[in-house]
Backbone as a printed PyTorch tensor [residue, N CA C, xyz], in Angstrom:
tensor([[[  1.6140, -45.6470, -13.5310],
         [  1.6410, -46.7990, -12.6610],
         [  1.7830, -48.0440, -13.5250]],

        [[  2.5210, -48.9900, -13.0080],
         [  2.7510, -50.2450, -13.7150],
         [  1.9290, -51.3450, -13.0500]],

        [[  1.2860, -52.1660, -13.8810],
         [  0.4160, -53.2270, -13.4000],
         [  0.9370, -54.5800, -13.8770]],

        [[  1.0540, -55.5110, -12.9520],
         [  1.4100, -56.8940, -13.2450],
         [  0.0920, -57.6390, -13.4230]],

        [[ -0.1500, -58.1370, -14.6190],
         [ -1.4200, -58.7770, -14.9580],
         [ -1.1560, -60.2310, -15.3340]],

        [[ -1.2180, -61.0930, -14.3260],
         [ -0.9890, -62.5200, -14.5590],
         [ -2.2640, -63.1230, -15.1390]],

        [[ -2.1100, -64.0030, -16.1230],
         [ -3.2860, -64.6400, -16.7060],
         [ -3.1060, -66.1480, -16.7840]],

        [[ -4.2460, -66.8160, -16.7580],
         [ -4.3140, -68.2680, -16.9550],
         [ -5.5820, -68.5170, -17.7660]],

        [[ -5.4700, -69.3820, -18.7530],
         [ -6.6550, -69.6890, -19.5530],
         [ -7.7740, -70.2060, -18.6500]],

        [[ -8.9850, -69.7760, -18.9310],
         [-10.1460, -70.2940, -18.2150],
         [-10.2870, -71.7870, -18.5210]],

        [[-10.8160, -72.5610, -17.5800],
         [-11.0290, -73.9910, -17.8530],
         [-11.8450, -74.1650, -19.1390]],

        [[-11.3460, -74.9940, -20.0230],
         [-12.0330, -75.2710, -21.2740],
         [-11.6980, -74.3100, -22.4070]],

        [[-11.0120, -73.2050, -22.1010],
         [-10.6280, -72.2660, -23.1660],
         [ -9.5180, -72.8820, -24.0070]],

        [[ -9.6270, -72.6890, -25.2990],
         [ -8.6270, -73.2260, -26.2250],
         [ -7.7150, -72.0990, -26.7000]],

        [[ -6.4950, -72.4640, -27.0710],
         [ -5.5120, -71.4810, -27.5350],
         [ -6.0300, -70.7090, -28.7480]],

        [[ -6.7320, -71.3980, -29.6590],
         [ -7.2330, -70.7010, -30.8460],
         [ -8.2940, -69.6670, -30.4840]],

        [[ -9.0600, -69.9010, -29.4170],
         [-10.0360, -68.9080, -28.9550],
         [ -9.3340, -67.6620, -28.4200]],

        [[ -8.2720, -67.8790, -27.6620],
         [ -7.5260, -66.7460, -27.1050],
         [ -6.8620, -65.9590, -28.2300]],

        [[ -6.2270, -66.6530, -29.1610],
         [ -5.5950, -65.9720, -30.3050],
         [ -6.6170, -65.1610, -31.0940]],

        [[ -7.7620, -65.7450, -31.3340],
         [ -8.8150, -65.0620, -32.0780],
         [ -9.2920, -63.8040, -31.3450]],

        [[ -9.4210, -63.8970, -30.0250],
         [ -9.8570, -62.7370, -29.2450],
         [ -8.8160, -61.6190, -29.3020]],

        [[ -7.5460, -61.9950, -29.1880],
         [ -6.4820, -60.9850, -29.2670],
         [ -6.5490, -60.2760, -30.6180]],

        [[ -6.6920, -61.0260, -31.6910],
         [ -6.7530, -60.4210, -33.0200],
         [ -8.0000, -59.5550, -33.1910]],

        [[ -9.1420, -60.0150, -32.7010],
         [-10.3720, -59.2170, -32.7930],
         [-10.2210, -57.8900, -32.0560]],

        [[ -9.6880, -57.9430, -30.8370],
         [ -9.5040, -56.7170, -30.0460],
         [ -8.4870, -55.7970, -30.7070]],

        [[ -7.4270, -56.3900, -31.2730],
         [ -6.4170, -55.5920, -31.9740],
         [ -7.0340, -54.8930, -33.1730]],

        [[ -7.7860, -55.6350, -33.9790],
         [ -8.3860, -55.0640, -35.1760],
         [ -9.3880, -53.9580, -34.8530]],

        [[ -9.9870, -54.0100, -33.6600],
         [-10.9050, -52.9590, -33.2190],
         [-10.1610, -51.7890, -32.5770]],

        [[ -8.8290, -51.9260, -32.4200],
         [ -8.0380, -50.8700, -31.7960],
         [ -8.2020, -50.7770, -30.2930]],

        [[ -8.5580, -51.8880, -29.6440],
         [ -8.8780, -51.8670, -28.2180],
         [ -7.8070, -52.4670, -27.3070]],

        [[ -6.7120, -52.9780, -27.8570],
         [ -5.6790, -53.5930, -27.0220],
         [ -4.7170, -52.5930, -26.3960]],

        [[ -4.6830, -51.3630, -26.8800],
         [ -3.7760, -50.3360, -26.3670],
         [ -2.3310, -50.8270, -26.2950]],

        [[ -1.7570, -51.2610, -27.4210],
         [ -0.3900, -51.7990, -27.3910],
         [  0.6430, -50.8010, -26.8800]],

        [[  0.3720, -49.5090, -26.9860],
         [  1.3030, -48.5060, -26.4710],
         [  1.3940, -48.5350, -24.9550]],

        [[  0.4420, -49.1640, -24.2990],
         [  0.4400, -49.2640, -22.8320],
         [  1.0400, -50.5780, -22.3460]],

        [[  1.2120, -51.5500, -23.2410],
         [  1.7550, -52.8570, -22.8610],
         [  3.2770, -52.7700, -22.8890]],

        [[  3.9020, -52.8960, -21.7110],
         [  5.3640, -52.7980, -21.5850],
         [  6.0450, -54.1470, -21.7320]],

        [[  5.2840, -55.2120, -21.6060],
         [  5.8240, -56.5510, -21.7830],
         [  4.6930, -57.5580, -21.7950]],

        [[  4.8810, -58.6200, -22.5690],
         [  3.8700, -59.6730, -22.6800],
         [  4.6290, -60.9920, -22.7300]],

        [[  4.3900, -61.8430, -21.7610],
         [  5.1750, -63.0580, -21.5900],
         [  4.2630, -64.2600, -21.3960]],

        [[  4.6330, -65.3860, -21.9990],
         [  3.9660, -66.6560, -21.7580],
         [  4.8640, -67.5170, -20.8870]],

        [[  4.2440, -68.3540, -20.0820],
         [  4.9970, -69.3370, -19.3120],
         [  5.2300, -70.5540, -20.1940]],

        [[  6.3660, -71.1940, -20.0140],
         [  6.6690, -72.4040, -20.7780],
         [  5.5520, -73.4160, -20.5490]],

        [[  5.1220, -74.0320, -21.6010],
         [  4.0390, -75.0010, -21.5230],
         [  2.7130, -74.4340, -21.9840]],

        [[  2.5870, -73.1070, -22.0060],
         [  1.3800, -72.4610, -22.5170],
         [  0.2450, -72.4020, -21.5210]],

        [[ -0.7800, -71.6600, -21.9080],
         [ -1.9830, -71.5550, -21.0930],
         [ -1.9000, -70.5750, -19.9530]],

        [[ -0.7570, -69.8910, -19.7960],
         [ -0.5920, -68.9310, -18.7110],
         [  0.5570, -67.9880, -19.0400]],

        [[  0.5750, -66.8660, -18.3670],
         [  1.6380, -65.8900, -18.5560],
         [  1.2970, -64.6030, -17.8290]],

        [[  1.9110, -63.5050, -18.2720],
         [  1.6050, -62.2180, -17.6670],
         [  1.9320, -61.0940, -18.6310]],

        [[  1.3090, -59.9540, -18.3620],
         [  1.5950, -58.7290, -19.0980],
         [  1.9350, -57.6480, -18.0910]],

        [[  2.7780, -56.7250, -18.5010],
         [  3.0360, -55.5090, -17.7470],
         [  2.3670, -54.3770, -18.5020]],

        [[  1.4210, -53.7090, -17.8540],
         [  0.6530, -52.6490, -18.4850],
         [  0.8850, -51.3620, -17.7130]],

        [[  1.1510, -50.2720, -18.4360],
         [  1.3980, -48.9820, -17.7940],
         [  0.2400, -48.0290, -18.0460]],

        [[ -0.4390, -47.6560, -16.9720],
         [ -1.5030, -46.6580, -17.0120],
         [ -1.7540, -46.1510, -15.5980]],

        [[ -2.0670, -44.8880, -15.4850],
         [ -2.3980, -44.3110, -14.1810],
         [ -3.8750, -44.4380, -13.8600]],

        [[ -4.6530, -44.9350, -14.8080],
         [ -6.1000, -45.0220, -14.6470],
         [ -6.5340, -46.4830, -14.5410]],

        [[ -6.9420, -46.9290, -13.3580],
         [ -7.3650, -48.3250, -13.2000],
         [ -8.5430, -48.6940, -14.1090]],

        [[ -9.4070, -47.7340, -14.4090],
         [-10.5320, -48.0260, -15.3130],
         [-10.0280, -48.3360, -16.7210]],

        [[ -8.9820, -47.6180, -17.1380],
         [ -8.3820, -47.8900, -18.4450],
         [ -7.8100, -49.3060, -18.4790]],

        [[ -7.1750, -49.7240, -17.3930],
         [ -6.6580, -51.0880, -17.3040],
         [ -7.8040, -52.0920, -17.4090]],

        [[ -8.8820, -51.8400, -16.6940],
         [-10.0490, -52.7150, -16.7540],
         [-10.5970, -52.7990, -18.1690]],

        [[-10.6400, -51.6670, -18.8640],
         [-11.1420, -51.6510, -20.2450],
         [-10.2850, -52.5250, -21.1640]],

        [[ -8.9860, -52.5900, -20.8900],
         [ -8.0840, -53.4260, -21.6970],
         [ -8.2850, -54.9030, -21.3790]],

        [[ -8.4340, -55.2480, -20.1100],
         [ -8.4800, -56.6500, -19.6840],
         [ -9.8600, -57.2930, -19.7560]],

        [[-10.8900, -56.5110, -19.5270],
         [-12.2410, -57.0620, -19.4020],
         [-12.7140, -57.8870, -20.6060]],

        [[-12.4160, -57.4930, -21.8420],
         [-12.9070, -58.2920, -22.9720],
         [-12.3490, -59.7190, -23.0330]],

        [[-11.3760, -60.0260, -22.2040],
         [-10.7590, -61.3600, -22.2130],
         [-11.2350, -62.2440, -21.0650]],

        [[-12.0820, -61.7260, -20.1910],
         [-12.3970, -62.4330, -18.9460],
         [-13.1150, -63.7600, -19.1370]],

        [[-13.7220, -63.9760, -20.3000],
         [-14.3670, -65.2680, -20.5160],
         [-13.3900, -66.3210, -21.0220]],

        [[-12.1950, -65.8940, -21.4690],
         [-11.2040, -66.8610, -21.9590],
         [ -9.9480, -66.9360, -21.0920]],

        [[ -9.6670, -65.8870, -20.3140],
         [ -8.5450, -65.9430, -19.3740],
         [ -8.9720, -65.3820, -18.0300]],

        [[ -8.3520, -65.8810, -16.9880],
         [ -8.5460, -65.3930, -15.6290],
         [ -7.3890, -64.4560, -15.3110]],

        [[ -7.6810, -63.2380, -14.8550],
         [ -6.6500, -62.2510, -14.5360],
         [ -6.4010, -62.1820, -13.0400]],

        [[ -5.1620, -62.0060, -12.6540],
         [ -4.7520, -61.7060, -11.2780],
         [ -3.8740, -60.4600, -11.3940]],

        [[ -4.3710, -59.3160, -10.9520],
         [ -3.7490, -58.0210, -11.2330],
         [ -3.2070, -57.3940,  -9.9540]],

        [[ -1.9740, -56.8560, -10.0550],
         [ -1.3360, -56.1840,  -8.9160],
         [ -0.6060, -54.9420,  -9.4080]],

        [[ -0.7010, -53.8530,  -8.6480],
         [  0.1180, -52.6750,  -8.9330],
         [  1.5440, -52.9790,  -8.4870]],

        [[  2.5220, -52.6070,  -9.3190],
         [  3.9210, -52.8820,  -8.9890],
         [  4.7610, -51.6320,  -9.2080]],

        [[  5.9480, -51.6370,  -8.6140],
         [  6.9000, -50.5580,  -8.8530],
         [  8.3060, -51.1350,  -8.8300]],

        [[  9.1780, -50.4620,  -9.5620],
         [ 10.5550, -50.9350,  -9.7040],
         [ 11.3780, -50.5720,  -8.4790]],

        [[ 12.2820, -51.4450,  -8.1210],
         [ 13.2720, -51.1840,  -7.0830],
         [ 14.6420, -51.1780,  -7.7630]],

        [[ 15.1550, -49.9970,  -8.1180],
         [ 16.4850, -49.9560,  -8.7500],
         [ 17.5300, -50.5220,  -7.7820]],

        [[ 18.1990, -51.5570,  -8.2050],
         [ 19.0470, -52.3320,  -7.3150],
         [ 20.0730, -51.4810,  -6.5710]],

        [[ 20.8850, -50.7140,  -7.2890],
         [ 21.9440, -49.9400,  -6.6380],
         [ 21.3700, -48.9230,  -5.6530]],

        [[ 20.2880, -48.2850,  -6.0150],
         [ 19.6620, -47.3160,  -5.1150],
         [ 19.1150, -47.9910,  -3.8650]],

        [[ 18.5600, -49.1750,  -4.0300],
         [ 18.0130, -49.8870,  -2.8830],
         [ 19.1240, -50.3410,  -1.9360]],

        [[ 20.2580, -50.7750,  -2.4900],
         [ 21.3810, -51.1810,  -1.6430],
         [ 21.8350, -49.9980,  -0.7920]],

        [[ 21.9500, -48.8450,  -1.4030],
         [ 22.3530, -47.6400,  -0.6520],
         [ 21.3190, -47.2850,   0.4090]],

        [[ 20.0590, -47.3460,   0.0620],
         [ 18.9930, -47.0540,   1.0220],
         [ 19.0500, -48.0240,   2.2050]],

        [[ 19.2570, -49.3130,   1.9200],
         [ 19.3390, -50.3160,   2.9760],
         [ 20.5460, -50.0580,   3.8790]],

        [[ 21.6570, -49.6420,   3.2800],
         [ 22.8430, -49.3360,   4.0810],
         [ 22.5550, -48.2030,   5.0630]],

        [[ 21.8440, -47.2010,   4.5990],
         [ 21.5070, -46.0550,   5.4500],
         [ 20.5070, -46.4240,   6.5350]],

        [[ 19.6740, -47.3990,   6.2800],
         [ 18.6480, -47.8080,   7.2540],
         [ 19.1610, -48.8310,   8.2650]],

        [[ 20.3570, -49.2940,   8.0690],
         [ 20.9400, -50.3270,   8.9270],
         [ 21.1830, -49.8600,  10.3360]]])
């Protein structure tokens, strides 16, 4: 399952705090980079999103929870809609 994990820095959180937390979690082997399919920042900083792939919601929580004091998460399960296949499906449903 693919998870859309939008984040925004918590009020008062500084960029250096977030960077430090990412490095600490990485050095402890807790970021699970093999599960992160994409990591994006929004222009201007302080917000962005990650795409995380796992079938276990608890595993997702374990990845995100250590950041909750520096970023606010908004998490949604997502799935891909292959464009050409969807066009054909829509044609059949017309």
